[in-house]
N, CA, C, O and the ligand as a Tripos MOL2 file, in Angstrom:
@<TRIPOS>MOLECULE
protein
  269   267    68     0     0
PROTEIN
NO_CHARGES

@<TRIPOS>ATOM
      1 N          72.8870   98.1310  101.5410 N.3       1 MET1
      2 CA         74.1760   97.4500  101.4000 C.3       1 MET1
      3 C          74.0050   95.9360  101.4150 C.2       1 MET1
      4 O          74.6330   95.2220  100.6320 O.2       1 MET1
      5 N          73.1290   95.4420  102.3350 N.am      2 SER2
      6 CA         72.9480   93.9960  102.3990 C.3       2 SER2
      7 C          72.2270   93.4880  101.1520 C.2       2 SER2
      8 O          72.3370   92.3150  100.7940 O.2       2 SER2
      9 N          71.4770   94.3960  100.4870 N.am      3 ASP3
     10 CA         70.8390   94.0070   99.2280 C.3       3 ASP3
     11 C          71.8750   93.5830   98.2050 C.2       3 ASP3
     12 O          71.6910   92.6080   97.4760 O.2       3 ASP3
     13 N          72.9560   94.3240   98.1650 N.am      4 MET4
     14 CA         74.0260   94.0050   97.2200 C.3       4 MET4
     15 C          74.5610   92.6020   97.4770 C.2       4 MET4
     16 O          74.8160   91.8330   96.5510 O.2       4 MET4
     17 N          74.7220   92.2940   98.7560 N.am      5 ILE5
     18 CA         75.2770   90.9900   99.1070 C.3       5 ILE5
     19 C          74.2990   89.8830   98.7090 C.2       5 ILE5
     20 O          74.6960   88.8470   98.1770 O.2       5 ILE5
     21 N          73.0110   90.1250   98.9770 N.am      6 ASP6
     22 CA         72.0030   89.1410   98.5870 C.3       6 ASP6
     23 C          71.9980   88.9160   97.0880 C.2       6 ASP6
     24 O          71.9020   87.7830   96.6170 O.2       6 ASP6
     25 N          72.1020   90.0050   96.3480 N.am      7 MET7
     26 CA         72.1080   89.8820   94.8950 C.3       7 MET7
     27 C          73.3030   89.0590   94.4320 C.2       7 MET7
     28 O          73.1980   88.1920   93.5640 O.2       7 MET7
     29 N          74.4340   89.3640   95.0400 N.am      8 TYR8
     30 CA         75.6520   88.6630   94.6800 C.3       8 TYR8
     31 C          75.5040   87.1830   95.0040 C.2       8 TYR8
     32 O          75.9250   86.3190   94.2350 O.2       8 TYR8
     33 N          74.9070   86.9100   96.1380 N.am      9 ARG9
     34 CA         74.7450   85.5370   96.5640 C.3       9 ARG9
     35 C          73.8220   84.7600   95.6220 C.2       9 ARG9
     36 O          74.1260   83.6270   95.2460 O.2       9 ARG9
     37 N          72.7060   85.3640   95.2450 N.am     10 SER10
     38 CA         71.7870   84.6430   94.3760 C.3      10 SER10
     39 C          72.3880   84.4860   92.9910 C.2      10 SER10
     40 O          72.1050   83.5120   92.2940 O.2      10 SER10
     41 N          73.2160   85.4410   92.5880 N.am     11 LEU11
     42 CA         73.9040   85.3030   91.3090 C.3      11 LEU11
     43 C          74.8430   84.1010   91.3560 C.2      11 LEU11
     44 O          74.9330   83.3250   90.4040 O.2      11 LEU11
     45 N          75.5280   83.9660   92.4670 N.am     12 LYS12
     46 CA         76.4460   82.8320   92.5970 C.3      12 LYS12
     47 C          75.6830   81.5180   92.6010 C.2      12 LYS12
     48 O          76.1040   80.5470   91.9720 O.2      12 LYS12
     49 N          74.5540   81.4880   93.3150 N.am     13 ASP13
     50 CA         73.7240   80.2860   93.3350 C.3      13 ASP13
     51 C          73.2280   79.9490   91.9470 C.2      13 ASP13
     52 O          73.1940   78.7890   91.5340 O.2      13 ASP13
     53 N          72.8490   80.9870   91.2470 N.am     14 HIS14
     54 CA         72.3310   80.7710   89.8990 C.3      14 HIS14
     55 C          73.4230   80.1860   89.0040 C.2      14 HIS14
     56 O          73.1750   79.2610   88.2300 O.2      14 HIS14
     57 N          74.6040   80.7220   89.1150 N.am     15 ASN15
     58 CA         75.7160   80.1840   88.3320 C.3      15 ASN15
     59 C          75.9750   78.7230   88.6720 C.2      15 ASN15
     60 O          76.2820   77.9100   87.8000 O.2      15 ASN15
     61 N          75.8470   78.4120   89.9400 N.am     16 LYS16
     62 CA         76.0770   77.0370   90.3540 C.3      16 LYS16
     63 C          75.0380   76.1230   89.7050 C.2      16 LYS16
     64 O          75.3600   75.0330   89.2330 O.2      16 LYS16
     65 N          73.7910   76.5870   89.6910 N.am     17 GLN17
     66 CA         72.7240   75.7850   89.0820 C.3      17 GLN17
     67 C          72.9390   75.6500   87.5820 C.2      17 GLN17
     68 O          72.7180   74.5880   87.0000 O.2      17 GLN17
     69 N          73.3700   76.7320   86.9740 N.am     18 LEU18
     70 CA         73.6490   76.6710   85.5390 C.3      18 LEU18
     71 C          74.7110   75.6340   85.2430 C.2      18 LEU18
     72 O          74.5870   74.8420   84.3090 O.2      18 LEU18
     73 N          75.7470   75.6500   86.0450 N.am     19 ARG19
     74 CA         76.8310   74.6950   85.8230 C.3      19 ARG19
     75 C          76.3730   73.2690   86.0510 C.2      19 ARG19
     76 O          76.7770   72.3500   85.3390 O.2      19 ARG19
     77 N          75.5140   73.0940   87.0640 N.am     20 ALA20
     78 CA         75.0290   71.7490   87.3470 C.3      20 ALA20
     79 C          74.1770   71.2400   86.1920 C.2      20 ALA20
     80 O          74.1740   70.0480   85.8850 O.2      20 ALA20
     81 N          73.4570   72.1540   85.5590 N.am     21 LYS21
     82 CA         72.5200   71.7300   84.5280 C.3      21 LYS21
     83 C          73.1740   71.6590   83.1440 C.2      21 LYS21
     84 O          72.9420   70.7160   82.3880 O.2      21 LYS21
     85 N          73.9800   72.6510   82.8280 N.am     22 TYR22
     86 CA         74.5140   72.7240   81.4660 C.3      22 TYR22
     87 C          76.0250   72.5200   81.3840 C.2      22 TYR22
     88 O          76.5810   72.3940   80.2920 O.2      22 TYR22
     89 N          76.6810   72.4880   82.5320 N.am     23 GLY23
     90 CA         78.1310   72.3700   82.4920 C.3      23 GLY23
     91 C          78.6020   70.9900   82.0480 C.2      23 GLY23
     92 O          78.0110   69.9750   82.4160 O.2      23 GLY23
     93 N          79.6650   70.9610   81.2600 N.am     24 VAL24
     94 CA         80.2850   69.6870   80.8870 C.3      24 VAL24
     95 C          81.7640   69.7730   81.2330 C.2      24 VAL24
     96 O          82.3450   70.8580   81.2680 O.2      24 VAL24
     97 N          82.3540   68.6350   81.4830 N.am     25 GLU25
     98 CA         83.7850   68.6260   81.7820 C.3      25 GLU25
     99 C          84.5590   68.8890   80.5080 C.2      25 GLU25
    100 O          84.2360   68.3540   79.4470 O.2      25 GLU25
    101 N          85.5790   69.7140   80.6210 N.am     26 CYS26
    102 CA         86.3950   70.0420   79.4570 C.3      26 CYS26
    103 C          87.0870   68.7730   78.9390 C.2      26 CYS26
    104 O          87.8470   68.1450   79.6760 O.2      26 CYS26
    105 N          86.8350   68.3950   77.6900 N.am     27 PRO27
    106 CA         87.4350   67.1580   77.1720 C.3      27 PRO27
    107 C          88.9540   67.2650   77.0440 C.2      27 PRO27
    108 O          89.6660   66.2670   77.1580 O.2      27 PRO27
    109 N          89.4380   68.4740   76.8090 N.am     28 ARG28
    110 CA         90.8850   68.6110   76.6630 C.3      28 ARG28
    111 C          91.5860   68.4710   78.0020 C.2      28 ARG28
    112 O          92.6750   67.9030   78.0860 O.2      28 ARG28
    113 N          90.9680   68.9830   79.0360 N.am     29 CYS29
    114 CA         91.5350   68.7950   80.3780 C.3      29 CYS29
    115 C          91.6180   67.3070   80.6920 C.2      29 CYS29
    116 O          92.6220   66.8220   81.2130 O.2      29 CYS29
    117 N          90.5560   66.6000   80.3700 N.am     30 LYS30
    118 CA         90.5300   65.1680   80.6940 C.3      30 LYS30
    119 C          91.6140   64.4250   79.9230 C.2      30 LYS30
    120 O          92.2170   63.4760   80.4240 O.2      30 LYS30
    121 N          91.8460   64.8790   78.6950 N.am     31 GLU31
    122 CA         92.8270   64.2190   77.8470 C.3      31 GLU31
    123 C          94.2550   64.5270   78.3170 C.2      31 GLU31
    124 O          95.1010   63.6390   78.4180 O.2      31 GLU31
    125 N          94.4950   65.8140   78.5990 N.am     32 CYS32
    126 CA         95.8640   66.2240   78.9080 C.3      32 CYS32
    127 C          96.2230   66.0150   80.3680 C.2      32 CYS32
    128 O          97.3760   65.7390   80.6970 O.2      32 CYS32
    129 N          95.2370   66.1470   81.2410 N.am     33 ARG33
    130 CA         95.5360   66.0260   82.6590 C.3      33 ARG33
    131 C          94.5090   65.1160   83.3020 C.2      33 ARG33
    132 O          93.6900   65.5760   84.0990 O.2      33 ARG33
    133 N          94.5370   63.8330   82.9720 N.am     34 PRO34
    134 CA         93.4880   62.9130   83.4650 C.3      34 PRO34
    135 C          93.4050   62.8500   84.9810 C.2      34 PRO34
    136 O          92.3680   62.4780   85.5310 O.2      34 PRO34
    137 N          94.4740   63.2080   85.6530 N.am     35 ARG35
    138 CA         94.4340   63.0900   87.1100 C.3      35 ARG35
    139 C          94.0010   64.3800   87.7920 C.2      35 ARG35
    140 O          93.7260   64.3880   88.9920 O.2      35 ARG35
    141 N          93.9390   65.4640   87.0370 N.am     36 ALA36
    142 CA         93.4650   66.7180   87.6190 C.3      36 ALA36
    143 C          91.9690   66.8460   87.3890 C.2      36 ALA36
    144 O          91.4050   66.1540   86.5430 O.2      36 ALA36
    145 N          91.3340   67.7210   88.1330 N.am     37 HIS37
    146 CA         89.9130   67.9520   87.9200 C.3      37 HIS37
    147 C          89.7240   68.7660   86.6490 C.2      37 HIS37
    148 O          90.3100   69.8390   86.5030 O.2      37 HIS37
    149 N          88.9120   68.2630   85.7350 N.am     38 PRO38
    150 CA         88.6780   69.0420   84.5230 C.3      38 PRO38
    151 C          87.8510   70.2870   84.8240 C.2      38 PRO38
    152 O          87.0620   70.3060   85.7690 O.2      38 PRO38
    153 N          88.0370   71.3200   84.0170 N.am     39 SER39
    154 CA         87.2160   72.5110   84.1690 C.3      39 SER39
    155 C          85.7860   72.1830   83.7640 C.2      39 SER39
    156 O          85.5580   71.3350   82.9010 O.2      39 SER39
    157 N          84.8320   72.8520   84.3850 N.am     40 ILE40
    158 CA         83.4390   72.7030   83.9770 C.3      40 ILE40
    159 C          83.1020   73.8760   83.0570 C.2      40 ILE40
    160 O          83.2520   75.0390   83.4290 O.2      40 ILE40
    161 N          82.6510   73.5490   81.8700 N.am     41 LEU41
    162 CA         82.3930   74.5840   80.8820 C.3      41 LEU41
    163 C          80.9150   74.6940   80.5540 C.2      41 LEU41
    164 O          80.2150   73.6940   80.3930 O.2      41 LEU41
    165 N          80.4640   75.9240   80.4610 N.am     42 LEU42
    166 CA         79.1260   76.1980   79.9500 C.3      42 LEU42
    167 C          79.2440   76.4440   78.4530 C.2      42 LEU42
    168 O          80.3450   76.6760   77.9530 O.2      42 LEU42
    169 N          78.1160   76.3970   77.7220 N.am     43 PRO43
    170 CA         78.1870   76.6360   76.2790 C.3      43 PRO43
    171 C          78.9540   77.9150   75.9460 C.2      43 PRO43
    172 O          78.7130   78.9710   76.5300 O.2      43 PRO43
    173 N          79.8790   77.7970   74.9990 N.am     44 GLN44
    174 CA         80.7150   78.9040   74.5200 C.3      44 GLN44
    175 C          81.7060   79.4120   75.5590 C.2      44 GLN44
    176 O          82.3650   80.4290   75.3420 O.2      44 GLN44
    177 N          81.8160   78.7230   76.6690 N.am     45 GLN45
    178 CA         82.7910   79.1580   77.6570 C.3      45 GLN45
    179 C          84.1460   78.5790   77.3180 C.2      45 GLN45
    180 O          84.2550   77.4600   76.8150 O.2      45 GLN45
    181 N          85.1780   79.3570   77.5990 N.am     46 LYS46
    182 CA         86.5230   78.9340   77.2620 C.3      46 LYS46
    183 C          87.2050   78.3890   78.5080 C.2      46 LYS46
    184 O          87.1070   78.9700   79.5880 O.2      46 LYS46
    185 N          87.8930   77.2710   78.3440 N.am     47 CYS47
    186 CA         88.6310   76.7010   79.4620 C.3      47 CYS47
    187 C          89.8150   77.5980   79.7780 C.2      47 CYS47
    188 O          90.5880   77.9610   78.8910 O.2      47 CYS47
    189 N          89.9490   77.9520   81.0450 N.am     48 ARG48
    190 CA         91.0270   78.8690   81.4150 C.3      48 ARG48
    191 C          92.3860   78.1820   81.3810 C.2      48 ARG48
    192 O          93.4230   78.8360   81.2830 O.2      48 ARG48
    193 N          92.3660   76.8620   81.4640 N.am     49 VAL49
    194 CA         93.6290   76.1300   81.5410 C.3      49 VAL49
    195 C          94.2340   75.9240   80.1570 C.2      49 VAL49
    196 O          95.4220   76.1740   79.9530 O.2      49 VAL49
    197 N          93.4170   75.4680   79.2040 N.am     50 ASP50
    198 CA         93.9890   75.0840   77.9080 C.3      50 ASP50
    199 C          93.3670   75.8110   76.7190 C.2      50 ASP50
    200 O          93.7590   75.5740   75.5760 O.2      50 ASP50
    201 N          92.4070   76.6880   76.9760 N.am     51 GLY51
    202 CA         91.8600   77.4780   75.8830 C.3      51 GLY51
    203 C          90.8070   76.7790   75.0460 C.2      51 GLY51
    204 O          90.3480   77.3280   74.0440 O.2      51 GLY51
    205 N          90.4170   75.5730   75.4440 N.am     52 TYR52
    206 CA         89.3640   74.8740   74.7120 C.3      52 TYR52
    207 C          88.0510   75.6290   74.8780 C.2      52 TYR52
    208 O          87.7050   76.0560   75.9790 O.2      52 TYR52
    209 N          87.3150   75.7920   73.7650 N.am     53 ARG53
    210 CA         86.0280   76.4690   73.8720 C.3      53 ARG53
    211 C          84.9000   75.4820   73.6180 C.2      53 ARG53
    212 O          84.9160   74.7340   72.6400 O.2      53 ARG53
    213 N          83.9300   75.4930   74.5070 N.am     54 ASP54
    214 CA         82.7850   74.6050   74.3470 C.3      54 ASP54
    215 C          82.0220   75.0000   73.0810 C.2      54 ASP54
    216 O          81.6580   76.1630   72.9100 O.2      54 ASP54
    217 N          81.7800   74.0240   72.1920 N.am     55 PRO55
    218 CA         81.2150   74.3490   70.8840 C.3      55 PRO55
    219 C          79.7020   74.5310   70.8710 C.2      55 PRO55
    220 O          79.1470   74.9320   69.8470 O.2      55 PRO55
    221 N          79.0270   74.2520   71.9660 N.am     56 ARG56
    222 CA         77.5680   74.3790   71.9350 C.3      56 ARG56
    223 C          77.1490   75.8330   71.8200 C.2      56 ARG56
    224 O          77.8640   76.7270   72.2710 O.2      56 ARG56
    225 N          75.9980   76.0680   71.2200 N.am     57 PRO57
    226 CA         75.5330   77.4560   71.1090 C.3      57 PRO57
    227 C          75.2480   78.0440   72.4860 C.2      57 PRO57
    228 O          74.9800   77.3200   73.4450 O.2      57 PRO57
    229 N          75.3120   79.3560   72.5630 N.am     58 ARG58
    230 CA         75.0420   80.0290   73.8380 C.3      58 ARG58
    231 C          73.6580   79.6780   74.3450 C.2      58 ARG58
    232 O          72.7480   79.4000   73.5640 O.2      58 ARG58
    233 N          73.5090   79.6930   75.6560 N.am     59 LEU59
    234 CA         72.1870   79.4460   76.2380 C.3      59 LEU59
    235 C          71.2670   80.6010   75.8910 C.2      59 LEU59
    236 O          71.6820   81.7600   75.8690 O.2      59 LEU59
    237 N          70.0260   80.2730   75.6240 N.am     60 THR60
    238 CA         69.0550   81.3300   75.4280 C.3      60 THR60
    239 C          68.6680   81.8860   76.7950 C.2      60 THR60
    240 O          68.8370   81.2130   77.8120 O.2      60 THR60
    241 N          68.1500   83.1100   76.8210 N.am     61 PRO61
    242 CA         67.7320   83.6720   78.1230 C.3      61 PRO61
    243 C          66.7330   82.7680   78.8380 C.2      61 PRO61
    244 O          66.7270   82.6850   80.0660 O.2      61 PRO61
    245 N          65.8740   82.0800   78.0460 N.am     62 GLU62
    246 CA         64.9090   81.1760   78.6830 C.3      62 GLU62
    247 C          65.6460   80.0220   79.3630 C.2      62 GLU62
    248 O          65.3650   79.6850   80.5130 O.2      62 GLU62
    249 N          66.5850   79.4280   78.6430 N.am     63 GLU63
    250 CA         67.3350   78.3190   79.2250 C.3      63 GLU63
    251 C          68.0630   78.7820   80.4870 C.2      63 GLU63
    252 O          68.1200   78.0800   81.4960 O.2      63 GLU63
    253 N          68.6170   79.9930   80.3870 N.am     64 GLU64
    254 CA         69.3780   80.4800   81.5260 C.3      64 GLU64
    255 C          68.4840   80.7220   82.7320 C.2      64 GLU64
    256 O          68.8750   80.4310   83.8630 O.2      64 GLU64
    257 N          67.3000   81.2460   82.5040 N.am     65 SER65
    258 CA         66.4560   81.5960   83.6440 C.3      65 SER65
    259 C          65.7430   80.3910   84.2250 C.2      65 SER65
    260 O          65.2590   80.4460   85.3550 O.2      65 SER65
    261 N          65.6680   79.2910   83.4620 N.am     66 THR66
    262 CA         64.9840   78.1250   84.0160 C.3      66 THR66
    263 C          65.9530   77.1760   84.6950 C.2      66 THR66
    264 O          65.5320   76.1410   85.2100 O.2      66 THR66
    265 N          67.2250   77.4950   84.7100 N.am     67 ALA67
    266 CA         68.1990   76.6010   85.3380 C.3      67 ALA67
    267 C          67.9730   76.5620   86.8530 C.2      67 ALA67
    268 O          68.6940   75.8640   87.5670 O.2      67 ALA67
    269 ZN         90.3890   72.3700   79.7290 Zn       68 ZN68
@<TRIPOS>BOND
     1     1     2 1
     2     2     3 1
     3     3     4 2
     4     3     5 am
     5     5     6 1
     6     6     7 1
     7     7     8 2
     8     7     9 am
     9     9    10 1
    10    10    11 1
    11    11    12 2
    12    11    13 am
    13    13    14 1
    14    14    15 1
    15    15    16 2
    16    15    17 am
    17    17    18 1
    18    18    19 1
    19    19    20 2
    20    19    21 am
    21    21    22 1
    22    22    23 1
    23    23    24 2
    24    23    25 am
    25    25    26 1
    26    26    27 1
    27    27    28 2
    28    27    29 am
    29    29    30 1
    30    30    31 1
    31    31    32 2
    32    31    33 am
    33    33    34 1
    34    34    35 1
    35    35    36 2
    36    35    37 am
    37    37    38 1
    38    38    39 1
    39    39    40 2
    40    39    41 am
    41    41    42 1
    42    42    43 1
    43    43    44 2
    44    43    45 am
    45    45    46 1
    46    46    47 1
    47    47    48 2
    48    47    49 am
    49    49    50 1
    50    50    51 1
    51    51    52 2
    52    51    53 am
    53    53    54 1
    54    54    55 1
    55    55    56 2
    56    55    57 am
    57    57    58 1
    58    58    59 1
    59    59    60 2
    60    59    61 am
    61    61    62 1
    62    62    63 1
    63    63    64 2
    64    63    65 am
    65    65    66 1
    66    66    67 1
    67    67    68 2
    68    67    69 am
    69    69    70 1
    70    70    71 1
    71    71    72 2
    72    71    73 am
    73    73    74 1
    74    74    75 1
    75    75    76 2
    76    75    77 am
    77    77    78 1
    78    78    79 1
    79    79    80 2
    80    79    81 am
    81    81    82 1
    82    82    83 1
    83    83    84 2
    84    83    85 am
    85    85    86 1
    86    86    87 1
    87    87    88 2
    88    87    89 am
    89    89    90 1
    90    90    91 1
    91    91    92 2
    92    91    93 am
    93    93    94 1
    94    94    95 1
    95    95    96 2
    96    95    97 am
    97    97    98 1
    98    98    99 1
    99    99   100 2
   100    99   101 am
   101   101   102 1
   102   102   103 1
   103   103   104 2
   104   103   105 am
   105   105   106 1
   106   106   107 1
   107   107   108 2
   108   107   109 am
   109   109   110 1
   110   110   111 1
   111   111   112 2
   112   111   113 am
   113   113   114 1
   114   114   115 1
   115   115   116 2
   116   115   117 am
   117   117   118 1
   118   118   119 1
   119   119   120 2
   120   119   121 am
   121   121   122 1
   122   122   123 1
   123   123   124 2
   124   123   125 am
   125   125   126 1
   126   126   127 1
   127   127   128 2
   128   127   129 am
   129   129   130 1
   130   130   131 1
   131   131   132 2
   132   131   133 am
   133   133   134 1
   134   134   135 1
   135   135   136 2
   136   135   137 am
   137   137   138 1
   138   138   139 1
   139   139   140 2
   140   139   141 am
   141   141   142 1
   142   142   143 1
   143   143   144 2
   144   143   145 am
   145   145   146 1
   146   146   147 1
   147   147   148 2
   148   147   149 am
   149   149   150 1
   150   150   151 1
   151   151   152 2
   152   151   153 am
   153   153   154 1
   154   154   155 1
   155   155   156 2
   156   155   157 am
   157   157   158 1
   158   158   159 1
   159   159   160 2
   160   159   161 am
   161   161   162 1
   162   162   163 1
   163   163   164 2
   164   163   165 am
   165   165   166 1
   166   166   167 1
   167   167   168 2
   168   167   169 am
   169   169   170 1
   170   170   171 1
   171   171   172 2
   172   171   173 am
   173   173   174 1
   174   174   175 1
   175   175   176 2
   176   175   177 am
   177   177   178 1
   178   178   179 1
   179   179   180 2
   180   179   181 am
   181   181   182 1
   182   182   183 1
   183   183   184 2
   184   183   185 am
   185   185   186 1
   186   186   187 1
   187   187   188 2
   188   187   189 am
   189   189   190 1
   190   190   191 1
   191   191   192 2
   192   191   193 am
   193   193   194 1
   194   194   195 1
   195   195   196 2
   196   195   197 am
   197   197   198 1
   198   198   199 1
   199   199   200 2
   200   199   201 am
   201   201   202 1
   202   202   203 1
   203   203   204 2
   204   203   205 am
   205   205   206 1
   206   206   207 1
   207   207   208 2
   208   207   209 am
   209   209   210 1
   210   210   211 1
   211   211   212 2
   212   211   213 am
   213   213   214 1
   214   214   215 1
   215   215   216 2
   216   215   217 am
   217   217   218 1
   218   218   219 1
   219   219   220 2
   220   219   221 am
   221   221   222 1
   222   222   223 1
   223   223   224 2
   224   223   225 am
   225   225   226 1
   226   226   227 1
   227   227   228 2
   228   227   229 am
   229   229   230 1
   230   230   231 1
   231   231   232 2
   232   231   233 am
   233   233   234 1
   234   234   235 1
   235   235   236 2
   236   235   237 am
   237   237   238 1
   238   238   239 1
   239   239   240 2
   240   239   241 am
   241   241   242 1
   242   242   243 1
   243   243   244 2
   244   243   245 am
   245   245   246 1
   246   246   247 1
   247   247   248 2
   248   247   249 am
   249   249   250 1
   250   250   251 1
   251   251   252 2
   252   251   253 am
   253   253   254 1
   254   254   255 1
   255   255   256 2
   256   255   257 am
   257   257   258 1
   258   258   259 1
   259   259   260 2
   260   259   261 am
   261   261   262 1
   262   262   263 1
   263   263   264 2
   264   263   265 am
   265   265   266 1
   266   266   267 1
   267   267   268 2
@<TRIPOS>SUBSTRUCTURE
     1 MET1         2 RESIDUE 1 A MET
     2 SER2         6 RESIDUE 1 A SER
     3 ASP3        10 RESIDUE 1 A ASP
     4 MET4        14 RESIDUE 1 A MET
     5 ILE5        18 RESIDUE 1 A ILE
     6 ASP6        22 RESIDUE 1 A ASP
     7 MET7        26 RESIDUE 1 A MET
     8 TYR8        30 RESIDUE 1 A TYR
     9 ARG9        34 RESIDUE 1 A ARG
    10 SER10       38 RESIDUE 1 A SER
    11 LEU11       42 RESIDUE 1 A LEU
    12 LYS12       46 RESIDUE 1 A LYS
    13 ASP13       50 RESIDUE 1 A ASP
    14 HIS14       54 RESIDUE 1 A HIS
    15 ASN15       58 RESIDUE 1 A ASN
    16 LYS16       62 RESIDUE 1 A LYS
    17 GLN17       66 RESIDUE 1 A GLN
    18 LEU18       70 RESIDUE 1 A LEU
    19 ARG19       74 RESIDUE 1 A ARG
    20 ALA20       78 RESIDUE 1 A ALA
    21 LYS21       82 RESIDUE 1 A LYS
    22 TYR22       86 RESIDUE 1 A TYR
    23 GLY23       90 RESIDUE 1 A GLY
    24 VAL24       94 RESIDUE 1 A VAL
    25 GLU25       98 RESIDUE 1 A GLU
    26 CYS26      102 RESIDUE 1 A CYS
    27 PRO27      106 RESIDUE 1 A PRO
    28 ARG28      110 RESIDUE 1 A ARG
    29 CYS29      114 RESIDUE 1 A CYS
    30 LYS30      118 RESIDUE 1 A LYS
    31 GLU31      122 RESIDUE 1 A GLU
    32 CYS32      126 RESIDUE 1 A CYS
    33 ARG33      130 RESIDUE 1 A ARG
    34 PRO34      134 RESIDUE 1 A PRO
    35 ARG35      138 RESIDUE 1 A ARG
    36 ALA36      142 RESIDUE 1 A ALA
    37 HIS37      146 RESIDUE 1 A HIS
    38 PRO38      150 RESIDUE 1 A PRO
    39 SER39      154 RESIDUE 1 A SER
    40 ILE40      158 RESIDUE 1 A ILE
    41 LEU41      162 RESIDUE 1 A LEU
    42 LEU42      166 RESIDUE 1 A LEU
    43 PRO43      170 RESIDUE 1 A PRO
    44 GLN44      174 RESIDUE 1 A GLN
    45 GLN45      178 RESIDUE 1 A GLN
    46 LYS46      182 RESIDUE 1 A LYS
    47 CYS47      186 RESIDUE 1 A CYS
    48 ARG48      190 RESIDUE 1 A ARG
    49 VAL49      194 RESIDUE 1 A VAL
    50 ASP50      198 RESIDUE 1 A ASP
    51 GLY51      202 RESIDUE 1 A GLY
    52 TYR52      206 RESIDUE 1 A TYR
    53 ARG53      210 RESIDUE 1 A ARG
    54 ASP54      214 RESIDUE 1 A ASP
    55 PRO55      218 RESIDUE 1 A PRO
    56 ARG56      222 RESIDUE 1 A ARG
    57 PRO57      226 RESIDUE 1 A PRO
    58 ARG58      230 RESIDUE 1 A ARG
    59 LEU59      234 RESIDUE 1 A LEU
    60 THR60      238 RESIDUE 1 A THR
    61 PRO61      242 RESIDUE 1 A PRO
    62 GLU62      246 RESIDUE 1 A GLU
    63 GLU63      250 RESIDUE 1 A GLU
    64 GLU64      254 RESIDUE 1 A GLU
    65 SER65      258 RESIDUE 1 A SER
    66 THR66      262 RESIDUE 1 A THR
    67 ALA67      266 RESIDUE 1 A ALA
    68 ZN68       269 GROUP 0 **** ****
């Protein structure tokens, strides 16, 4: 059972690293709501607030695993 939690935790850490390395602030959020925190988007990720999609190509598995 604790294995599941560890896996979940490392997945979350990995996502955090991915965002730190490849995440960009949503330009539409910055434009429309300059005083709010913009969403951080990974390549091809869609902003939940305004539907903007990051135009960069998806990360390759290598890029993802080296984050
Ligand atoms: Zn946005």
